[in-house]
Backbone as CSV, one residue per row, in Angstrom:
resi,resn,N_x,N_y,N_z,CA_x,CA_y,CA_z,C_x,C_y,C_z
1,MET,9.441,173.043,106.740,8.169,173.445,107.328,7.392,174.299,106.340
2,PRO,6.050,174.310,106.434,5.253,175.079,105.480,5.490,176.571,105.624
3,GLY,5.343,177.299,104.503,5.506,178.744,104.535,4.239,179.410,105.046
4,ILE,4.251,180.734,105.034,3.107,181.508,105.515,2.106,181.677,104.379
5,ASP,0.861,181.365,104.625,-0.208,181.475,103.633,-0.632,182.940,103.557
6,MET,-0.223,183.626,102.491,-0.514,185.051,102.364,-2.011,185.332,102.298
7,SER,-2.799,184.376,101.834,-4.239,184.594,101.705,-4.934,184.717,103.057
8,THR,-4.259,184.320,104.124,-4.866,184.388,105.458,-4.576,185.705,106.162
9,LEU,-3.715,186.536,105.567,-3.320,187.782,106.218,-4.310,188.905,105.933
10,HIS,-4.505,189.770,106.917,-5.383,190.918,106.760,-4.860,192.053,107.631
11,PRO,-5.256,193.300,107.335,-4.756,194.427,108.131,-5.116,194.293,109.610
12,VAL,-4.132,194.569,110.450,-4.352,194.509,111.897,-4.207,195.876,112.559
13,GLY,-3.630,196.840,111.840,-3.439,198.167,112.417,-2.622,199.047,111.506
14,GLU,-2.559,200.314,111.834,-1.788,201.265,111.043,-0.288,201.011,111.191
15,PHE,0.451,201.538,110.258,1.906,201.460,110.277,2.434,201.998,111.597
16,GLY,3.215,201.183,112.285,3.808,201.607,113.541,2.955,201.394,114.772
17,SER,1.703,200.984,114.599,0.854,200.730,115.759,1.361,199.498,116.498
18,SER,0.960,199.346,117.744,1.415,198.200,118.518,0.967,196.890,117.876
19,GLN,-0.270,196.872,117.333,-0.762,195.651,116.702,0.058,195.287,115.469
20,TRP,0.360,196.304,114.667,1.122,196.049,113.443,2.559,195.660,113.772
21,CYS,3.162,196.334,114.736,4.541,196.007,115.121,4.635,194.579,115.643
22,GLU,3.721,194.205,116.504,3.737,192.858,117.073,3.548,191.811,115.985
23,ALA,2.610,192.054,115.074,2.335,191.081,114.023,3.499,190.966,113.043
24,SER,4.086,192.096,112.670,5.223,192.069,111.745,6.393,191.304,112.356
25,ALA,6.679,191.578,113.627,7.756,190.867,114.308,7.443,189.381,114.412
26,HIS,6.190,189.052,114.713,5.788,187.644,114.848,6.090,186.858,113.581
27,TYR,5.711,187.419,112.438,5.928,186.694,111.183,7.400,186.664,110.799
28,GLY,8.134,187.736,111.113,9.565,187.709,110.862,10.259,186.627,111.660
29,VAL,9.880,186.506,112.926,10.439,185.458,113.779,10.073,184.080,113.236
30,GLN,8.824,183.919,112.828,8.384,182.633,112.300,9.179,182.229,111.061
31,ILE,9.408,183.200,110.165,10.168,182.918,108.949,11.576,182.434,109.294
32,LEU,12.231,183.148,110.203,13.618,182.802,110.524,13.715,181.503,111.316
33,ARG,12.734,181.224,112.134,12.738,179.939,112.830,12.561,178.785,111.848
34,ASN,11.729,178.992,110.858,11.508,177.955,109.851,12.712,177.769,108.936
35,ALA,13.621,178.764,108.915,14.767,178.722,107.997,15.899,177.846,108.508
36,ASN,15.836,177.401,109.748,16.903,176.568,110.325,18.276,177.220,110.118
37,LEU,18.432,178.403,110.639,19.661,179.171,110.464,20.837,178.511,111.177
38,PRO,22.047,178.732,110.678,23.235,178.249,111.393,23.262,178.819,112.808
39,GLU,23.675,178.033,113.774,23.619,178.452,115.169,24.596,179.569,115.513
40,ASP,25.586,179.796,114.631,26.568,180.829,114.956,26.183,182.213,114.440
41,ILE,25.026,182.350,113.801,24.605,183.661,113.310,24.164,184.536,114.473
42,VAL,24.689,185.762,114.497,24.290,186.767,115.472,23.851,187.994,114.684
43,TRP,22.604,188.394,114.868,22.060,189.444,113.989,20.871,190.126,114.647
44,GLY,20.774,191.435,114.417,19.646,192.188,114.945,19.013,193.068,113.884
45,PHE,17.717,193.211,113.966,16.948,194.061,113.056,15.998,194.901,113.894
46,SER,15.969,196.192,113.629,15.018,197.046,114.329,14.605,198.206,113.432
47,GLU,13.362,198.609,113.583,12.857,199.798,112.911,12.163,200.651,113.963
48,THR,12.548,201.917,114.012,11.949,202.865,114.944,11.396,204.037,114.148
49,TYR,10.148,204.394,114.410,9.468,205.437,113.647,9.233,206.636,114.563
50,THR,9.926,207.722,114.275,9.840,208.915,115.108,8.673,209.799,114.683
51,HIS,8.266,210.679,115.587,7.214,211.676,115.318,5.904,211.019,114.873
52,ALA,5.620,209.842,115.386,4.362,209.178,115.058,3.201,209.907,115.728
53,PRO,2.027,209.940,115.096,0.857,210.559,115.728,0.540,209.904,117.072
54,GLU,-0.114,210.647,117.930,-0.400,210.160,119.283,-1.193,208.861,119.271
55,ARG,-2.105,208.716,118.323,-2.921,207.496,118.306,-2.072,206.258,118.034
56,ILE,-0.930,206.445,117.341,-0.046,205.321,117.055,0.667,204.884,118.330
57,LEU,0.910,205.832,119.210,1.582,205.527,120.474,0.550,205.158,121.530
58,ASP,-0.356,204.279,121.159,-1.440,203.881,122.050,-0.905,203.162,123.277
59,GLY,-1.625,203.299,124.366,-1.229,202.621,125.585,0.000,203.208,126.251
60,GLY,0.335,204.452,125.909,1.471,205.093,126.551,2.825,204.614,126.055
61,ARG,2.888,204.063,124.855,4.166,203.626,124.308,5.104,204.815,124.162
62,GLY,6.348,204.625,124.538,7.312,205.707,124.422,7.739,205.972,122.997
63,GLN,7.710,204.931,122.172,8.085,205.076,120.773,7.417,203.975,119.960
64,SER,7.409,204.175,118.665,6.876,203.182,117.747,8.042,202.405,117.155
65,SER,8.100,201.113,117.399,9.229,200.321,116.914,8.942,198.832,117.042
66,TYR,9.717,198.041,116.293,9.692,196.595,116.480,11.054,196.025,116.130
67,HIS,11.294,194.788,116.549,12.616,194.201,116.341,12.531,192.703,116.134
68,ILE,13.601,192.183,115.562,13.827,190.745,115.410,15.301,190.529,115.711
69,MET,15.631,189.489,116.448,17.050,189.228,116.665,17.340,187.731,116.713
70,VAL,18.576,187.427,116.302,19.065,186.050,116.298,20.315,186.023,117.158
71,LYS,20.266,185.239,118.220,21.388,185.199,119.160,21.378,183.875,119.922
72,ASN,22.560,183.288,120.051,22.691,182.020,120.780,21.782,180.933,120.217
73,GLY,21.628,180.950,118.907,20.815,179.931,118.259,19.321,180.116,118.409
74,GLU,18.900,181.238,118.984,17.482,181.505,119.204,17.038,182.715,118.378
75,VAL,15.795,182.662,117.885,15.202,183.782,117.165,14.079,184.351,118.033
76,SER,14.102,185.656,118.246,13.063,186.300,119.052,12.726,187.651,118.435
77,GLY,11.690,188.274,118.946,11.305,189.573,118.418,10.027,190.057,119.038
78,GLY,9.636,191.270,118.671,8.407,191.826,119.204,8.395,193.332,119.071
79,GLU,7.452,193.950,119.752,7.360,195.402,119.762,8.555,195.986,120.507
80,GLY,8.959,197.192,120.106,10.062,197.862,120.771,11.395,197.574,120.115
81,ALA,12.410,198.308,120.558,13.773,198.147,120.054,14.707,198.092,121.251
82,PRO,14.792,196.940,121.917,15.603,196.831,123.134,17.087,196.996,122.860
83,LYS,17.788,197.440,123.881,19.226,197.673,123.781,19.957,196.412,123.335
84,GLU,19.530,195.265,123.827,20.175,194.004,123.471,20.160,193.781,121.964
85,CYS,19.069,194.163,121.316,18.972,194.020,119.859,19.813,195.083,119.156
86,LEU,19.717,196.321,119.613,20.425,197.425,118.967,21.935,197.246,118.984
87,GLU,22.432,196.493,119.960,23.869,196.282,120.064,24.378,195.189,119.134
88,LEU,23.473,194.459,118.489,23.878,193.388,117.595,24.167,193.929,116.197
89,PRO,25.112,193.342,115.472,25.312,193.735,114.077,24.066,193.379,113.285
90,GLY,23.715,194.246,112.365,22.512,193.976,111.584,22.025,195.208,110.864
91,PHE,20.737,195.461,110.957,20.117,196.571,110.247,19.179,197.283,111.219
92,HIS,19.527,198.516,111.582,18.772,199.277,112.564,18.392,200.629,111.962
93,VAL,17.101,200.862,111.829,16.592,202.035,111.130,15.848,202.948,112.095
94,VAL,16.111,204.249,111.982,15.335,205.265,112.698,14.903,206.299,111.661
95,LEU,13.602,206.388,111.424,13.082,207.286,110.396,11.776,207.920,110.856
96,PRO,11.468,209.129,110.355,10.177,209.726,110.660,9.035,208.842,110.148
97,TRP,8.029,208.654,110.962,6.872,207.813,110.625,6.264,208.205,109.288
98,ALA,5.993,209.493,109.102,5.281,209.940,107.902,6.100,209.770,106.632
99,LEU,7.416,209.716,106.758,8.287,209.663,105.589,8.145,208.353,104.823
100,ILE,7.802,207.269,105.515,7.733,205.962,104.836,6.421,205.222,105.069
101,CYS,5.513,205.827,105.819,4.271,205.145,106.173,3.466,204.693,104.963
102,ASN,3.099,205.611,104.104,2.142,205.299,103.043,2.655,204.259,102.061
103,GLN,3.904,204.384,101.615,4.453,203.455,100.633,4.718,202.078,101.229
104,SER,4.769,201.989,102.548,5.011,200.692,103.169,3.823,199.750,103.013
105,ARG,2.672,200.267,102.604,1.509,199.419,102.334,1.589,198.744,100.975
106,SER,2.482,199.207,100.093,2.567,198.665,98.740,3.325,197.349,98.735
107,LYS,2.854,196.423,97.923,3.500,195.115,97.804,4.324,195.110,96.513
108,TYR,5.508,194.527,96.586,6.389,194.529,95.421,7.504,193.517,95.574
109,GLY,8.207,193.295,94.447,9.397,192.465,94.424,10.626,193.348,94.310
110,SER,11.697,192.802,93.734,12.962,193.530,93.693,12.887,194.811,92.862
111,GLU,12.189,194.770,91.728,12.093,195.970,90.905,11.263,197.036,91.613
112,GLY,10.205,196.627,92.276,9.410,197.575,93.036,10.208,198.212,94.156
113,GLN,11.075,197.429,94.787,11.934,197.961,95.840,12.870,199.032,95.288
114,ARG,13.441,198.758,94.119,14.329,199.747,93.494,13.546,200.999,93.100
115,GLN,12.346,200.798,92.561,11.518,201.933,92.166,11.140,202.781,93.383
116,ARG,10.790,202.120,94.458,10.475,202.856,95.682,11.680,203.684,96.128
117,GLY,12.869,203.091,96.074,14.071,203.818,96.463,14.294,205.061,95.622
118,ARG,14.058,204.932,94.328,14.237,206.093,93.435,13.222,207.185,93.765
119,GLU,11.983,206.775,93.983,10.935,207.755,94.265,11.141,208.412,95.627
120,GLU,11.608,207.655,96.587,11.884,208.241,97.899,13.049,209.214,97.822
121,SER,14.030,208.941,96.988,15.150,209.870,96.824,14.660,211.217,96.303
122,VAL,13.694,211.170,95.378,13.104,212.400,94.856,12.381,213.147,95.972
123,LEU,11.627,212.409,96.788,10.906,213.018,97.904,11.868,213.662,98.894
124,PHE,12.908,212.928,99.274,13.861,213.455,100.251,14.529,214.723,99.728
125,LYS,14.903,214.711,98.446,15.566,215.866,97.848,14.635,217.073,97.814
126,ALA,13.362,216.815,97.494,12.399,217.915,97.430,12.203,218.547,98.803
127,ILE,12.196,217.734,99.846,12.054,218.272,101.200,13.292,219.080,101.581
128,GLU,14.468,218.589,101.223,15.697,219.340,101.492,15.645,220.719,100.849
129,GLU,15.219,220.769,99.595,15.155,222.043,98.881,14.109,222.961,99.507
130,TYR,13.016,222.400,99.939,11.943,223.189,100.554,12.402,223.779,101.884
131,VAL,13.082,222.965,102.673,13.539,223.406,103.989,14.769,224.294,103.889
132,GLY,15.623,224.004,102.894,16.819,224.816,102.704,18.047,224.307,103.421
133,ARG,18.040,223.036,103.783,19.233,222.452,104.404,19.267,220.951,104.117
134,GLU,20.468,220.385,104.209,20.620,218.973,103.915,20.106,218.089,105.047
135,ASN,19.504,216.996,104.647,19.064,215.942,105.560,18.312,216.458,106.787
136,PRO,17.266,217.232,106.598,16.514,217.726,107.765,15.760,216.617,108.492
137,MET,15.582,215.449,107.842,14.893,214.312,108.467,15.841,213.447,109.282
138,ALA,17.136,213.812,109.292,18.155,213.067,110.045,18.193,211.601,109.633
139,ILE,18.192,211.357,108.333,18.272,210.000,107.814,19.687,209.473,108.030
140,GLY,19.804,208.297,108.611,21.106,207.739,108.941,21.819,207.121,107.758
141,ASP,23.038,206.728,107.987,23.860,206.056,106.982,23.877,204.567,107.304
142,TRP,23.294,203.764,106.422,23.201,202.329,106.654,24.137,201.540,105.749
143,SER,25.226,202.188,105.320,26.170,201.518,104.425,26.872,200.356,105.112
144,ASN,26.916,200.379,106.439,27.573,199.297,107.175,26.587,198.246,107.689
145,ALA,25.381,198.257,107.141,24.379,197.274,107.561,24.865,195.857,107.258
146,VAL,24.491,194.929,108.121,24.892,193.539,107.984,23.666,192.694,107.653
147,TRP,23.737,191.976,106.533,22.658,191.086,106.109,23.252,189.714,105.791
148,PRO,23.323,188.825,106.768,23.811,187.472,106.463,22.996,186.854,105.336
149,ARG,23.676,186.142,104.460,23.023,185.597,103.274,21.809,184.744,103.636
150,GLU,21.943,183.910,104.653,20.846,183.024,105.023,19.607,183.798,105.478
151,ILE,19.846,184.893,106.172,18.728,185.707,106.651,18.083,186.470,105.506
152,ALA,18.885,187.057,104.638,18.351,187.798,103.494,17.515,186.895,102.600
153,ILE,17.991,185.676,102.366,17.246,184.732,101.532,15.927,184.368,102.188
154,ALA,15.965,184.089,103.489,14.752,183.671,104.195,13.694,184.769,104.219
155,LEU,14.098,185.995,104.566,13.129,187.074,104.679,12.605,187.539,103.323
156,GLY,13.381,187.320,102.275,12.953,187.738,100.945,12.332,186.644,100.112
157,LYS,12.289,185.435,100.633,11.792,184.295,99.859,10.348,184.528,99.408
158,GLY,10.123,184.384,98.105,8.788,184.535,97.549,8.366,185.962,97.273
159,SER,9.282,186.915,97.456,8.896,188.320,97.298,8.460,188.652,95.874
160,GLU,9.021,187.963,94.895,8.626,188.225,93.509,7.206,187.750,93.228
161,ASP,6.681,186.910,94.111,5.322,186.376,93.952,4.390,186.880,95.040
162,GLY,4.782,187.970,95.724,3.901,188.577,96.708,4.104,188.143,98.134
163,ALA,5.137,187.338,98.406,5.412,186.911,99.775,6.641,187.654,100.296
164,GLY,7.324,187.094,101.298,8.474,187.766,101.906,8.021,188.705,103.008
165,LEU,8.934,189.051,103.915,8.561,189.831,105.090,7.972,191.185,104.739
166,HIS,8.538,191.883,103.743,7.971,193.197,103.408,6.513,193.070,103.009
167,ASN,6.212,192.139,102.117,4.842,191.998,101.645,3.904,191.494,102.734
168,ILE,4.433,190.725,103.658,3.640,190.310,104.809,3.274,191.541,105.639
169,ALA,4.282,192.372,105.952,4.035,193.582,106.741,3.070,194.524,106.027
170,ALA,3.192,194.619,104.696,2.285,195.461,103.918,0.855,194.938,104.006
171,SER,0.706,193.614,103.999,-0.622,193.001,104.093,-1.263,193.258,105.451
172,LEU,-0.436,193.449,106.464,-0.935,193.658,107.825,-1.285,195.115,108.109
173,GLN,-0.916,196.016,107.200,-1.034,197.461,107.439,-2.342,198.030,106.913
174,SER,-3.040,198.762,107.742,-4.237,199.482,107.321,-3.862,200.920,106.952
175,PRO,-4.667,201.590,106.123,-4.318,202.945,105.685,-4.370,203.957,106.811
176,SER,-3.576,205.018,106.667,-3.550,206.115,107.632,-4.176,207.353,106.996
177,PRO,-5.042,208.050,107.713,-5.820,209.146,107.133,-4.986,210.322,106.645
178,GLU,-3.787,210.499,107.172,-2.957,211.636,106.758,-2.655,211.626,105.265
179,PHE,-2.756,210.453,104.633,-2.341,210.331,103.239,-3.508,210.206,102.263
180,SER,-4.720,210.303,102.770,-5.890,210.079,101.912,-6.001,211.098,100.787
181,ASP,-5.565,212.329,101.033,-5.690,213.379,100.020,-4.345,213.843,99.462
182,LEU,-3.254,213.214,99.883,-1.944,213.625,99.391,-1.644,212.993,98.034
183,PRO,-1.076,213.755,97.099,-0.659,213.142,95.829,0.461,212.148,96.089
184,SER,0.392,211.009,95.417,1.409,209.984,95.615,1.596,209.179,94.346
185,THR,2.721,208.483,94.261,3.011,207.628,93.121,2.179,206.354,93.224
186,ASP,2.278,205.509,92.211,1.552,204.240,92.236,1.990,203.363,93.405
187,LEU,3.223,203.562,93.867,3.723,202.803,95.013,3.387,203.466,96.345
188,GLY,2.742,204.626,96.285,2.340,205.293,97.517,3.314,206.312,98.065
189,VAL,4.414,206.565,97.359,5.381,207.562,97.828,4.797,208.955,97.611
190,PRO,4.699,209.771,98.651,4.161,211.124,98.486,4.947,211.925,97.444
191,ILE,4.212,212.680,96.637,4.831,213.517,95.607,4.833,214.960,96.118
192,PHE,5.947,215.385,96.646,6.041,216.682,97.310,5.759,217.822,96.350
193,GLU,6.257,217.715,95.119,6.112,218.796,94.143,4.650,219.047,93.777
194,GLU,3.792,218.052,93.947,2.386,218.200,93.573,1.497,218.563,94.758
195,MET,2.078,218.680,95.936,1.299,219.084,97.102,0.991,220.566,97.051
196,THR,-0.111,220.947,97.664,-0.419,222.368,97.822,0.526,222.957,98.872
197,PRO,0.665,224.276,98.920,1.518,224.883,99.954,1.145,224.427,101.363
198,GLU,-0.145,224.325,101.646,-0.561,223.893,102.981,-0.213,222.429,103.219
199,GLN,-0.382,221.580,102.190,-0.029,220.173,102.339,1.468,220.003,102.593
200,ARG,2.282,220.784,101.916,3.729,220.703,102.138,4.070,221.065,103.575
201,LYS,3.473,222.131,104.072,3.729,222.568,105.441,3.336,221.494,106.437
202,VAL,2.172,220.893,106.237,1.684,219.851,107.137,2.563,218.615,107.051
203,PHE,2.967,218.247,105.843,3.744,217.021,105.677,5.114,217.113,106.338
204,VAL,5.815,218.219,106.140,7.136,218.329,106.766,7.008,218.361,108.287
205,ALA,5.907,218.930,108.788,5.681,218.919,110.227,5.448,217.490,110.716
206,LEU,4.702,216.696,109.930,4.488,215.293,110.274,5.814,214.530,110.338
207,CYS,6.764,214.941,109.514,8.078,214.298,109.497,8.992,214.827,110.600
208,GLY,8.467,215.734,111.418,9.269,216.260,112.524,10.273,217.302,112.108
209,VAL,10.097,217.864,110.913,11.039,218.856,110.403,10.568,220.255,110.806
210,LYS,11.447,220.997,111.443,11.125,222.369,111.825,11.678,223.332,110.785
211,LEU,10.819,224.262,110.382,11.248,225.276,109.411,11.955,226.405,110.133
212,ASP,13.007,226.920,109.502,13.768,228.022,110.107,12.957,229.314,110.072
């Protein structure tokens, strides 16, 4: 079946908004349905963004999240992170909205992904030092994440040329005003060391981190 035409994609909403979550899940489901996965694959994917601004939780949403799951030979997904999905082996992320919002708009391939990881590690470490305790953002351990080969190939297909689920989601994301004046890397990762004292205070609060 034909792939997704990246030239037809445009921003539909901010990171974590209901419009963006629905659209990201829609394209993820479409990719996996087109991949003709083995019927015995059981897998769940979810991303939940905590401490999102009120405007992101439009319509009284309890949380900002979306999911994709493969079960009983069927691929489904959408806004939210239902228990049925969370109970499946796979990749389930819970992170502060502000911690990954801005860089999620950047498009990249494998090297860009590695670069983003390095830059985020610097950001996380700087916040730890500023707050004075380890892991104040409550970042989970995803070492036991499950990525079936067929699913990883399907979702990453074309990423070196600007396609793949990440780049699709990035294409659907509109900018968020909180980051308009924050120093950031070329990939959009906030540079904590270059923030003013007031910007640092505001940013850690956006991440849901309470200072002692």
